[in-house]
C-alpha positions as CSV (number, residue, x, y, z in Angstrom):
1,M,-17.7,54.6,81.4
2,K,-17.8,57.1,78.6
3,L,-17.2,56.5,75.0
4,T,-16.4,59.8,73.3
5,L,-16.2,59.7,69.5
6,S,-13.5,62.3,69.4
7,L,-11.2,59.8,71.2
8,L,-11.9,57.2,68.6
9,F,-10.8,59.4,65.7
10,V,-7.2,58.2,65.9
11,F,-8.2,54.7,65.1
12,L,-9.5,55.6,61.7
13,A,-7.2,55.5,58.7
14,Y,-9.3,56.3,55.7
15,T,-8.9,58.6,52.7
16,V,-10.9,61.8,53.5
17,I,-14.0,62.5,51.4
18,A,-17.3,64.2,52.3
19,V,-18.8,62.5,55.3
20,P,-22.5,61.9,55.2
21,I,-24.7,64.0,57.4
22,D,-27.5,63.0,59.8
23,E,-28.6,60.7,62.5
24,A,-26.4,60.6,65.6
25,A,-24.3,63.5,64.2
26,I,-27.1,65.9,65.1
27,N,-27.1,67.6,68.5
28,K,-30.2,68.3,70.6
29,N,-30.4,72.0,69.9
30,H,-30.9,71.3,66.2
31,L,-33.6,68.7,67.0
32,D,-35.6,71.4,68.7
33,E,-35.9,73.1,65.4
34,P,-37.9,70.6,63.2
35,T,-37.8,72.7,60.0
36,R,-34.1,73.4,60.2
37,D,-31.6,71.8,57.8
38,F,-29.1,69.8,59.7
39,P,-25.5,71.0,59.6
40,E,-22.4,68.9,58.9
41,G,-20.5,69.8,62.0
42,D,-20.5,68.7,65.6
43,R,-20.4,65.0,64.9
44,E,-17.2,64.5,67.0
45,D,-19.0,65.7,70.2
46,I,-21.4,62.8,70.7
47,D,-20.9,61.2,74.1
48,L,-22.2,57.8,75.1
49,D,-22.3,58.0,78.9
50,L,-23.1,54.3,79.7
51,D,-23.2,55.1,83.4
52,G,-25.7,58.0,83.0
53,E,-28.8,58.4,85.1
54,V,-32.1,57.1,83.7
55,D,-34.8,59.7,83.4
56,E,-37.6,57.7,84.9
57,E,-40.1,60.6,84.7
58,L,-39.6,60.9,80.9
59,L,-40.3,57.1,80.5
60,Q,-43.8,57.4,81.9
61,G,-46.2,56.9,79.0
62,I,-43.4,57.5,76.5
63,A,-45.1,55.4,73.7
64,E,-48.0,57.7,73.7
65,R,-45.7,60.4,72.3
66,N,-45.0,58.3,69.1
67,L,-45.9,60.2,66.0
68,Y,-46.9,58.3,62.8
69,L,-46.4,60.1,59.5
70,L,-47.8,58.7,56.3
71,F,-46.3,59.4,52.9
72,T,-47.6,57.9,49.6
73,R,-47.3,58.8,45.9
74,R,-50.3,61.0,46.4
75,N,-48.5,63.0,49.2
76,P,-44.8,62.2,48.7
77,A,-43.4,65.1,50.7
78,S,-46.3,66.3,52.9
79,A,-47.1,64.0,55.7
80,Q,-50.5,62.9,56.9
81,T,-50.6,62.1,60.6
82,L,-52.2,58.9,61.7
83,V,-53.4,58.6,65.3
84,I,-53.9,55.4,67.2
85,N,-57.5,54.9,68.4
86,N,-58.6,57.7,66.0
87,A,-60.0,55.8,63.0
88,E,-61.0,59.0,61.2
89,T,-57.3,60.0,60.8
90,I,-56.7,56.7,59.0
91,R,-59.8,56.4,56.9
92,T,-59.4,60.0,55.5
93,S,-55.7,59.5,54.7
94,N,-54.1,58.2,51.6
95,F,-53.3,54.8,53.2
96,N,-54.1,52.0,50.8
97,P,-54.3,48.5,52.3
98,N,-53.8,47.0,48.9
99,H,-50.2,48.4,48.8
100,P,-47.2,47.2,50.9
101,T,-46.5,49.2,54.0
102,V,-43.0,50.2,55.2
103,V,-42.4,51.7,58.6
104,I,-39.1,53.6,59.2
105,A,-37.7,54.1,62.7
106,H,-34.8,56.5,63.1
107,G,-32.0,56.3,65.6
108,W,-30.8,58.1,68.7
109,L,-30.6,61.9,68.7
110,S,-32.8,62.1,65.6
111,N,-36.4,62.9,64.5
112,Q,-38.7,62.9,61.5
113,N,-36.5,65.3,59.6
114,T,-33.2,63.4,59.7
115,G,-31.9,62.0,56.4
116,I,-32.7,58.3,56.9
117,N,-36.4,59.0,56.6
118,S,-36.4,61.0,53.3
119,L,-33.8,58.9,51.6
120,I,-35.6,55.6,52.3
121,R,-39.0,57.1,51.7
122,D,-38.0,58.5,48.3
123,A,-36.4,55.2,47.3
124,Y,-39.7,53.4,48.0
125,L,-42.0,55.9,46.4
126,G,-39.7,56.1,43.4
127,K,-40.0,52.3,43.0
128,G,-43.7,51.8,43.3
129,E,-46.9,52.3,45.2
130,T,-46.2,52.0,48.9
131,N,-47.5,53.3,52.2
132,V,-44.4,54.8,53.9
133,I,-44.9,55.5,57.6
134,V,-42.2,57.4,59.4
135,L,-42.2,56.9,63.1
136,D,-41.0,60.0,65.0
137,W,-40.0,59.0,68.5
138,M,-37.9,62.1,69.1
139,R,-39.1,62.7,72.7
140,L,-37.2,59.6,73.8
141,A,-34.5,59.8,71.2
142,I,-33.2,63.1,72.4
143,S,-32.7,61.9,75.9
144,N,-29.4,60.6,77.2
145,Y,-28.3,57.2,75.8
146,V,-29.1,55.0,78.8
147,T,-32.6,56.5,79.1
148,A,-33.2,55.9,75.4
149,V,-32.1,52.3,75.7
150,R,-34.4,51.8,78.6
151,G,-37.4,53.2,76.8
152,V,-36.9,51.5,73.4
153,P,-39.0,48.4,74.3
154,A,-42.0,50.5,75.4
155,V,-41.8,52.7,72.2
156,G,-41.5,49.5,70.1
157,Q,-44.5,48.0,71.8
158,G,-46.4,51.2,71.1
159,L,-45.5,50.9,67.4
160,G,-46.8,47.3,67.4
161,Q,-50.1,48.3,69.0
162,F,-50.4,51.1,66.4
163,I,-49.9,48.6,63.5
164,R,-52.4,46.2,65.0
165,Y,-54.9,49.1,65.2
166,L,-54.1,50.2,61.6
167,I,-54.8,46.7,60.4
168,S,-58.1,46.5,62.3
169,V,-59.3,49.8,60.7
170,T,-58.1,49.2,57.1
171,G,-58.0,45.4,56.6
172,A,-54.2,45.6,55.7
173,R,-52.3,42.3,56.1
174,Y,-49.4,41.5,58.4
175,E,-47.7,39.8,55.4
176,D,-47.6,43.2,53.6
177,I,-45.7,45.0,56.3
178,H,-42.0,45.7,56.5
179,L,-40.4,47.4,59.5
180,V,-37.0,49.2,59.0
181,G,-35.0,50.5,61.9
182,F,-31.6,52.1,62.3
183,S,-29.4,51.8,65.4
184,L,-31.7,52.0,68.5
185,G,-34.5,52.0,66.0
186,A,-33.5,48.5,64.9
187,H,-34.2,47.2,68.4
188,L,-37.3,49.3,68.5
189,V,-38.8,47.6,65.5
190,G,-37.8,44.3,66.9
191,N,-39.9,45.0,69.9
192,A,-42.8,46.1,67.6
193,G,-42.5,42.8,65.8
194,R,-42.5,40.9,69.1
195,E,-45.7,42.7,70.2
196,L,-47.2,41.4,67.0
197,L,-46.0,37.8,67.7
198,G,-43.6,37.8,64.7
199,R,-46.3,38.0,62.1
200,V,-45.0,40.9,60.0
201,A,-43.4,39.9,56.8
202,R,-40.0,41.4,57.3
203,I,-37.8,43.5,59.6
204,T,-34.6,45.1,58.4
205,G,-32.2,46.2,61.1
206,L,-29.7,48.8,59.9
207,D,-26.5,48.6,62.0
208,P,-28.4,47.9,65.3
209,A,-27.0,49.7,68.2
210,G,-24.2,47.8,70.1
211,P,-23.5,49.6,73.4
212,L,-25.7,48.1,76.2
213,W,-27.4,45.6,73.7
214,V,-25.1,42.6,73.3
215,L,-26.6,40.9,76.4
216,N,-29.9,42.8,76.4
217,A,-32.9,40.5,76.2
218,N,-34.9,43.3,74.4
219,R,-32.6,43.4,71.4
220,L,-33.7,42.5,67.8
221,R,-33.9,38.7,67.2
222,P,-35.0,36.4,64.4
223,S,-38.4,35.5,65.9
224,D,-39.5,39.2,65.7
225,A,-40.7,38.7,62.1
226,R,-41.1,36.1,59.4
227,Y,-37.7,37.3,58.0
228,V,-35.2,39.4,59.9
229,E,-32.3,40.9,57.9
230,V,-29.5,42.8,59.5
231,I,-26.9,45.1,57.8
232,H,-23.8,45.7,59.9
233,T,-21.6,48.6,59.0
234,N,-19.9,49.6,62.3
235,G,-19.6,46.5,64.4
236,A,-16.0,47.1,65.4
237,Y,-15.1,46.3,69.1
238,T,-15.5,50.0,69.9
239,G,-18.0,50.7,67.2
240,L,-21.6,52.0,67.4
241,G,-23.2,49.0,65.9
242,I,-23.6,45.4,67.2
243,G,-21.1,43.1,65.5
244,M,-22.7,39.7,66.3
245,S,-25.2,38.0,64.0
246,I,-28.7,38.5,65.3
247,G,-31.0,37.9,62.3
248,H,-31.9,35.2,59.9
249,A,-29.5,36.8,57.4
250,D,-26.7,39.1,58.5
251,F,-24.8,41.2,55.9
252,Y,-21.3,42.6,56.6
253,P,-20.6,45.3,54.0
254,N,-16.8,45.6,53.5
255,G,-16.3,43.4,56.6
256,G,-18.9,45.1,58.7
257,S,-16.8,47.5,60.8
258,F,-15.4,50.3,58.7
259,Q,-16.7,51.7,55.4
260,P,-14.8,53.0,52.4
261,G,-14.9,56.7,52.2
262,C,-15.7,57.2,55.9
263,L,-13.5,59.1,58.3
264,T,-15.6,58.7,61.5
265,Y,-17.6,56.0,63.3
266,I,-20.8,57.9,62.7
267,C,-20.2,57.9,59.0
268,D,-19.6,54.1,59.2
269,H,-22.8,53.7,61.3
270,N,-24.9,55.9,59.0
271,R,-23.7,54.0,55.9
272,A,-26.2,51.2,56.8
273,W,-29.2,53.2,55.9
274,E,-27.6,54.7,52.8
275,L,-26.7,51.3,51.5
276,F,-30.2,50.0,52.2
277,A,-31.9,52.9,50.4
278,A,-29.6,52.3,47.4
279,T,-30.6,48.6,47.3
280,V,-34.3,49.6,47.3
281,S,-33.7,51.6,44.1
282,Y,-31.3,49.3,42.4
283,N,-31.1,45.9,44.1
284,H,-27.5,45.7,43.1
285,L,-25.5,44.8,46.2
286,I,-24.9,41.0,46.3
287,G,-23.6,39.2,49.3
288,R,-21.4,36.1,49.3
289,Q,-22.1,33.6,52.1
290,C,-19.4,33.1,54.6
291,S,-18.5,30.1,56.9
292,N,-17.1,32.2,59.7
293,S,-16.0,35.6,60.8
294,V,-12.4,35.1,59.6
295,Q,-13.7,34.8,56.0
296,I,-15.8,37.9,56.5
297,N,-12.8,39.9,57.7
298,L,-10.4,38.6,55.1
299,N,-12.9,38.8,52.2
300,T,-12.5,35.1,51.4
301,C,-16.1,34.0,51.4
302,R,-17.0,31.5,48.7
303,G,-20.5,30.5,49.4
304,D,-23.8,31.2,47.6
305,T,-24.8,34.7,46.6
306,Y,-27.8,36.5,48.0
307,P,-29.0,40.1,47.5
308,M,-28.6,42.5,50.4
309,G,-31.5,44.8,51.3
310,N,-34.0,45.7,48.6
311,D,-37.8,46.1,48.8
312,E,-38.8,42.4,48.5
313,L,-41.3,41.6,51.2
314,H,-41.1,37.9,51.0
315,K,-37.4,37.2,50.6
316,F,-35.8,34.7,53.0
317,G,-32.2,33.9,53.5
318,L,-30.0,32.3,56.2
319,G,-26.5,32.8,57.3
320,E,-23.7,35.4,57.2
321,F,-22.8,37.3,54.0
322,R,-20.0,39.7,53.0
323,V,-20.8,42.5,50.5
324,N,-18.2,44.7,48.9
325,T,-19.2,48.2,47.9
326,D,-17.9,51.4,46.4
327,R,-17.4,54.5,48.5
328,R,-20.1,56.8,47.1
329,Y,-23.9,56.4,46.5
330,P,-25.3,54.2,45.1
331,F,-22.2,52.2,46.1
């Protein structure tokens, strides 16, 4: 079965404005040029071949190819590479165990240079002292979709092992660590949290991938961290995100399927990390708790209010929430 985004175009009935660039919109040729700016085109050509052939050879030792890039206020734009089992790379870096640590995991067909990383990184460093670690798992991410899905647990476990090593070298604390993942990256950080027995303070899943994940035992779940928050922006029946609630608190901006100002499913999907970055800076998007999916869809939720996203390490909420946003950043 193939899900081709160009065929989905007819289902969208939005007013046309500029569509955000990045993440799944980027093709493999561009990913092979890590210093190149990513173009706006080609986003209609993404093809999810759910019956594709798994590249078993690529999966061998795939977690060893993870790249961990540290940014702090001392090096806000020039990364320092941290290497597992190489304490010197960590001790000589700007990593400060007294500051909170945020790890960002991109999605499919992406790498360290795609927009999710810089937007969220800059939001955190603009807010306060933070260790921002960008996980580049490009070698798996640029493979076909079914291979990427198969390899996500191993890459996530590798991230968990890296965090454990980082803590052993620096004395950092699990309760100061926040894992943020987009699309396939959301399930990836879930597996990292599972490797760490759910001890990290928080996981935020940004529109976790839907295809091949609804019944997948390796998907993100509440036990993966002390608090798991999920932001759903393209959970439509034929969308790219998972529509079901899978965290402690699940937020459904504008109903959780289609986003104002978006013309494509990729725009809806990417909106999750744009919204999250905005909440880190402004903490201004407030959800209203809902009793059921009908209230979410009809915008009739009347429960308690609760903030979506933000940089709070020790927040905790339960339930489903609808958030209404504007169409342009900061929404």
